N, C-alpha and C positions, 0 to 999 in steps of 0.2 A: 659488713653488709656488702654483697656483690653489686655490680653495676646494674643499672636499670635500662631495659631495652624494650622497644616497641616498634611497630610499623608506623612511621610518622604519617599523620593525616592533617589536612588543613581544615580548620573549623569554619562554619558558616557564621558570619556576623551580620545581623540585620536589625534594623530599627523598627519599632512600632510606629504608627502614624504620628507625625510631628517630630520634633527635635528632642534628643535625649541629653541629660546632664552627664558630662563626661569629664573625667580627670584629664588635665592637660597632658597631651602626649609628649610635648617638648620637654626634655630634661627629666622626665619621670623614669625612675629606675625600674619600677614595675607598674606599667600603666594599668589602670583599673577604672571601672565605671561605678558611679553611685546609683541610687535607686530610681527616682521617678523622672517624669517628663518635665521639660522647662515650661515656665509660664503657668498661668492659672493659680492654683493653690500651692503649687510646689515650686520652689526656687532652687537654683543650683547651689550646692555647697561651696564653701569658700575656696576649696582646692579643685573645683571643677568648672567647666565652661560649657556653653551650649554650642554644639557643632553638628554638622550634617553627617559626619562619619565617625564611628567609634574608634577608640584607640585599638591598635592590634592586640588581640588577646583579651578584649574586654571581659570582665568577670564581675557581674553585678552583685552576686551574693558572696563574693570573697571566699568561695569554697575551693579555690584552686583549680577549677575547671572552667574553660571558656564558655560563654553563654551564647545562645542563638535565639532570637525572637523572630519567628516567621509568621506573617499574617496571611490570611486568605484574601484574594481580590475578586470580588463579585464582578462578573461580566467579562473576565479574561479567561479564555478557553483555548484549548489545543485540540485539534481534530486530525485524525481519529484518536480516541482515547477509550480503551487501550488500543495499542497497535498489535494486531495478531497477524503474524506473517504466514500462518498456516503451516502445513507439513511439507517442507521443501528440501530439495537437494542443493539447488543453485542459490547464489546470493540474490536477494531481492531487496528492493527499496520502496519506501513509502514516504511521500512528502508530508511534512507536518505543517498544518495551517494554524498559525497563531492569530486568533481573532480578538480584537480589542473592542469589547462592548462596554467598557467602563466609563466612558465619557471624558477621560483624560489621556494624554499621551503616555506611553510606557516605553521602557527601555529594557530589553533582555540582554544581560551582560555576561551571565555565567550559567553553569549547569553542573550537575553531577550525574554519573552513569555507573550504577552498581548492579552487578549480577553476572550471569553466565557469559563466558567469552564468546565472541562472535557478533555481539551487538555493536553497532557503529553509529555515531552521530556525525553528519557532514553539514558544512555550512557553505553556501555559494551565493553568487549574485545572479538571481534569475536562472536562466538556462546555461550560464557560464560554468567554467570549471570550479571545482571545490577550492575554497580558500582556507578550509580547515577540516580536518578529519581526526576523530578520536575514537578509540576502541575501548570497550569496557575492561578488557583484561589488562590494559596498561594505565588506567586512570587511578588516581588516589585522591579522594576528597573532591572539593569544588574546583572547577576549571573555568578559566575565562574563555569566552568565545574569541574567535580570530578578530572580530570587531563587533561592537554593540549593534543590536538590531532595534531600531526605533520603529514602533508601530503607533501610528496616530490614532486618535479616538475614532471609532467607527470603521477603521481599516483593518487589513490583515496582512500577514507576511508568510511567504512560503520559502524562505531562504534556508530553512533547516530540513534535513532529510534523515529519517531513521533507516538503518540498513541492517539486515541480518545475513551474516555469512556463516552458515553452519559448518563447524569445524570439529564437532565431537558428537558422540551418541547421547541420546537422552533429551528429556524436556528442557527447553531453554527459557529462562525468564530473567528480566532485568527491570530496574526502576530508573527511569529518566526523570530528573527534576530540573525544570527551568527556573531560574531566578530572575524575576523582573523587578526593576526599580521604578517607582512612581512617587512623586511628591516626597522624596526623602526616605521612603520606606522600601524594604525589599520583601517580595512575595514569592511564594513557591507554588509551582504547578507540577503535579505528579502525572507522569505518563507511563503506565506499565507497558513493557515490551514482552511479547510472547512469541515463541516459535517451536515448531515440532512438538506440539502438545499431545500428539498421538503416542508419545512414549519413546522407548529406545529406538533410535534411528536404524533402520535396516536399509540395505542397498536396493530394495525393490519397492514398488507400489503397484498393485496392492500387496499386502503382506501374505495373503492367501488367495487362491483362485477358486471361486465357487460358481459353477455353471447353473446350479439349480436344476429344474426339470427341463429336459430337451427331448424333442421328438426323435423317435427311433429311426435310424437310417439316414439322418441328416447330419452333416458336419457343421460344427459351431466353433467360433473363434473368440478368444479374448486376448487382449494385449497386456503385457507386463512391462513396466518401465524399470530400468536399472540405472542407478546413480550412485554417488559416493558421499558418505559423511565421514571424512577423514580428519584426523587431528591436524594434518598439514594441508591447508586449503589448496596448495599448489601441486599436490600429489595426485596422479591419475589412478583410476581403479583398473586393476588388471584381473580379469576373470580367467582362470585356467581350467575350470570344470563347470559345465552347464549341461545337465542331462536329466532325464527322467529315471527314477529308480526302477530297476528291472522287475521288482516284485509288485509294482503297481498295475492297475488295470490297463490292458492293451488298447482300450478305447481312447486313451490320451496320447497325444504326440506334440512335439515341438517343431517350430519353424524359426530358425535363427537367422534367416536370410536378411542381409542388409546390416547386421551388427558390425560395428567397426573392429578391425583387427590390426590396427596400426599400419605398419609398412606392408602387411600382407593384403591390405584392402578389405572391402566389405565381405562378409560371409556370403557364399552363394545361396540363392533361394533354394529352400528344401533341406538345408543343413539341419539335422535333427539333434545334434549334440556336439560338444567339443570335450576333449580330454587332454591329459598332460602331453600327449604327443602332437597335438594340434596347435596351430597358431592361436594365441589367447585373444580374448575380447579385451580391447583397450578403450576405456571411456575417459576422455580428457577431463581435467578439473572443471567443476561446475557445469558439466554437461550430462546428458542422459542418453540412453539407448533403449530400444524396445525389441521384444520378441513376441511371437504368437504362441498361444497354447490352444490346441484343437481338441474337441471332444466329439466323438461320433459313436453314440450308444448303439449297440447292436441288438439289444433286447430290452423289454420292459423290466424295470427294476422291481423286485418283489417287495412286499410290505413286511416290515419287521414286527416284533411283538408289541411295539408302541403304536402301531398303526401307521407309521410313516414309511416312506420309501427307503429302502436300503441303498445307500450311496455307493457308487463306484469311487475308489480312491486312488490317487497317484501322489508321487512325491518328487518335486524338482529339487535337485541338489546344485547349489552354487558355491564353488570354491574359488577364493581369490588369493592374492598375494598377502593379504592382511587377515590373519586367522580370526580376529574378532568380527570380521564382516562375513565370514562363512555362514551359510544358513540353509535351511530346508524349508520349502514352501509346499503346503498341502494343496492338492487339487481334488475337487470333488464334483460330482454331478450324478443325475439319475435319469434313466430313460422312461418316457411315457408315450402313450398313443393318443390319449384324450387331450383336447386342446385347453387344458386349464392354464390360467395365467400364472406368471412367476413373480412373486413378491420379492423385492430387493430393497435392502436398506443400506445406506451409506451415511457416515457422519463426517462432515467436512473437517471438524476439529480433531478427529481421530478417536481412539478408544481409551485414551488415558489423558485426562485434563486436570486443570487446577480449579478450585472453587471459584464461583462467580463467573464461570464461562457460559456463554450462550451457545448451545449446540444447534447446529443447522442440520436437521435430519432430512435426508433426501429419499423419497419413495418414488419419485417420478421416473426413475430408471426401471421400474417394474414394467413387465411387458405381457401382452396377450398374444396368443398364437395368431388370431385374426382380429382386426379392429384395434380399438384402444381400451385402456383401463377406464372403467366407468366410475368406480368408487374406491376410496381408500379408508381404512379403519385402523387407527393407531391405539396402542395402550402404552402406559408408562408406569413402571414399578420403581419406587424411589425409597431411599433409606428413611428411617424414622426421623421425624423432625423436618423433613423437606415437604413443602406444600406447593411446588411449582406445577404449572399446567402447560399443556401443549398449546402453542399459539400459532395461528388465530383460533384453531380448534382441532379436535382429534380426527377430523375428516379431511384436513388439508393434505395435498400431495407431499409438500415439503415444509413441515412445521418447524418451529424453533422451540427450544426448551432450555430454561436457565437452571443450571445445577449450582446450588448454594451450600450443600452439605456434603462432606466427605463420605465416600462409600460407593457401592455399586448400584448403577441404574440399569434397568432392563427395559428395552423398547421392542415392541412387536408390531407387525404390520400384516394385515390381510387386504388383498385387493380383489376386485370383481370386474369381469369384462362386460361387454355390452349385453350379453345374454344372462347376466347375473351369475355366471359361473365363478365360484370362489377360487382363490389361488390354491395350487396343489398342496402347499404347506404354508404355515405361518412363518414369516421371516422374523428373525430375532437378532438383536445386537446388544451387547453389554458394554457399558462405559464405566470405567473406574475413575472416580474423582479422588485425587490425592492432595494432601496438604503440602505446601512448601512454606517453611517458616521464614518470615521476614527477618526475625532476629533469633539467632541461636548463640548462646554463651556456653562455653565448655571449660571446665576446670580439671586439670590433672596436676599431680604433685609427686615429687620424689622425696624420700626421707632417707638420707645416707645411713642413718643408724638402724634402719629396718633391714635385717638380713634376709627376710623372706617377704618381699613386697607383694608377692602374688596371692598370699593368703587373705581371707576376708573374715569379717565378723568383728564384734566389739573388742576393742583393745588389741586388735591384730596389727595395728600400725597407727601412726598419727592420723587424727581425724580432722580434716579441713572441710569447710562447708561453703558452698557457693550461694551468694545472695544477689538478687536482682530487684531493685527498688523502683517503684512507681514514682513519678514526679510529685505526687501528693503525699508521699511517705514522710512522716516526721514523728518524733517521740519527745518526751520531756528530757531526754538525755542529750547533753551537748558536750560530748567528750573532747572535741577539738577546740572548745571555747571560742567558736566563731560567731556566737550569738544566735545561731539557728539550731533548732532541734534536729538531731541526727535521724536518718531514715531507717537505720538498721533495727531489725526485729519488730518493726511496726506491723500490726495485724489490722487490716488485710493487705497493706500496701508493700510489704517486703516478701517476695517469693523466695522461700528457702525450704529446708527439709521439713520443718514443722508447719509450714503454710504452703504446701506444694501446689495447690490448685485454687488460688484466690480468685474472687470475682471482681475484675477491674472495670468491666464495661457493661454491655447490654446483659439483661437478665435472660434473654432468649438463648436456649441451648443450641440454636442453629447458627448463632453468630460467634465465630471463633476469635474473640478478642481478649481472651484471658491467657495468662502465662501458665506454663506447666513445668514443675521441677521433676525431672525424670526419676532420680533415685538418690538415696543418701549413702554415699560410699564411705563405709566406716573405717576402712584401712588404706584407701588409696589405690586398691587394685583396679578399680574401674573409674572412669571419668564421671563427674557430675555435670548435668546439662540442664539449662533452662531454655525454654522455647516460647516465642511469642509470634503469632501469625499476623495479627492486625494491630500494629502499634498506633497510638494516637498521634495525629498530625500536630506539629508545633510543640512537641513535648520532649523532655530530656530525661532519660532513665539512667540509673546508677548501678554499677557493678562492684561488688565487694567480695572479699574472701575472709572468713573467720576461722582461726585455729581453735577448734573446740577443746582439743587436748592433744599434747604430744605423746601422752602415755609413756613417758620416759624414753622415747626413741630419739629425742633430740630435735634440732631444727628441721623444717621441711622447706622444699623449694617448689613453689607453685608456678604453674603456667596457665594463663587465661587466654583463650582464643575467642574472638568475636566474629561471627559469620553474619553477613547480610545477604539474604536470598541465596544461602548456601555457598557463598563465596567468602573466603577468609579476608576479613577487612582489617583486623588488627590482632597482634599477639603481644602479651605483656608477661615478663618474667624477670628474673634477676634479683629477687628478694628472698629473705629468710624469715620464716614465721615460727614463733614458739607459742607456748601456752597463752591463750587469751588475746593474741594479736589479732587486730582487724585491719586488713589492707583495703583501703578505698582505691579500687583499681582504675576505673574509667567511667566516663559518661558516654551514652549513646543517644545521639540526636536524631529525631524523626520529623520530616522525611529526610532522605539523603543518607542516613546511616553513618554519620561522622562519629568516629570513636576517638575520644580525647582523653589522654591520661590525666588522672588527678594527682597533683603533687603538693607537697608541703611548701611552706613559704621559702625554704632554701632550695627548692627545685628537686628534692629527693622524693622517692615514692612516699605516699602518705600512709603511714602505719600507726595505728592507735593501739598502744599496749594495754594489757589488762582490761579489755573492753567488757563492760558489764552486760550480762544477758538476763532475760526474764526467768531463767531456769535455775533451780537450786544447784549448788556445787555438788560434784560427785564425790 
């Protein structure tokens, strides 16, 4: 058997209310915990003692995996929750207020921060300098604060600050969990951190320039902001091309005046483009620059077959020293002579968000040629299963809307001026709500005896299966003889190829709290994956791999990867599996996402040979 390897993680150990019965740590070769609380009807076993802290690596059920018991504490809150940093280029910070309404003093001593890189937790004394700074990309498991934070009953603390330093493209999300101790118990407070929910980060805001209806013969301006979303937060953005495409409408023009050009100084007012032969635009790290787009329609735009005005189009080309940041921006507008108002919609959270996001729709940017907008009328089309409503109502200038179901949402707006003249056209915006899995387990394997590992189908190679077991999973089989029924092949609590979509939580189809097994890879050509979007708080899940059959190809070498919020949290490999072997890989604790390897009493990987299945032999 080859060596066992994993990404080491520190488990969370916490007590339920009161004191626990613990095996004495002193002199114990393998410290372990017994079952129940001290006092009352339960007494400590002869080899255990009552203590305020558990032995390191406490294992109440003797299953080879460290346990964590995390309780909820009513009255202890963190504000804001979640922390949504919006769609930003620069680093931004949000103070966290820990409010203790529990009636007893608490002590916040540790935390975990799991998710996209760029999220930071800072600790300070009031307005003083930071005494601790931790980044999600460098953390592993539970981390102690620089010093405990004591929050008295009825008081609050603002010594913690969440910070977002965007360093890469795409939606960013992380889970911050604070661990608070009170009366000998440890409690967990979850704070989701969100940033750049608009989707892939481009170096401009807005992503497109839409003038809408504009009076003929009048020049109109809009500003575009340029910033940087670079992997290296210290790197500046260098733009070597910024111009309008020659094939676009001549009604559009650019004014790059004032944009920074490094040692060459600001661009002169009236500069309409830059190219490879010109001094480049240089935007320092975490800063932005702006330029103007002008639209001067020379004639009324005709109506198309759909009854809407045909838009004049332009294209802004932006070329930088980083190819992935190169882009093209669409510019549009149409000329009118009548004074109809212009309906405009913007979404503060962007056009691609996560479920459970509250959208802030803004229609108050709409304008009338003369006077003000008198009335707003919104509509919302939503995916099947979603029943949200515009709040406070569909007539509000800037309503909110909570998106709870993945899919596309379509919002429209019509506005009316003081003379009840309707908007020239109905404004429309589409928002895509995408799932981000809280837990994703991936299984891949190699079979050295398989000379054609790329082929697929029955008996094309060794067949290994990924299992993901709910905490309530148990069967009448106790193959490891630990006195507890094994979780494997339990229906409905073991998610695997035969039970790919079990119902573990709410019966509502709009609540995404059930796991999904993506596919049954019969020969190992593709990875098997299990996903779970909404894990249960305070629960521990199990991961296993079963060798259904080697089909005479010999031993297989599996690799299991555990992702938390799409960030690799642990990787396990270094074992060989043959016919009938079941490898109990790891446990995953929620919240926090601690991944702990399951081992046999001798410390080796826990492999159960000739494991029985509920299926007849082939």
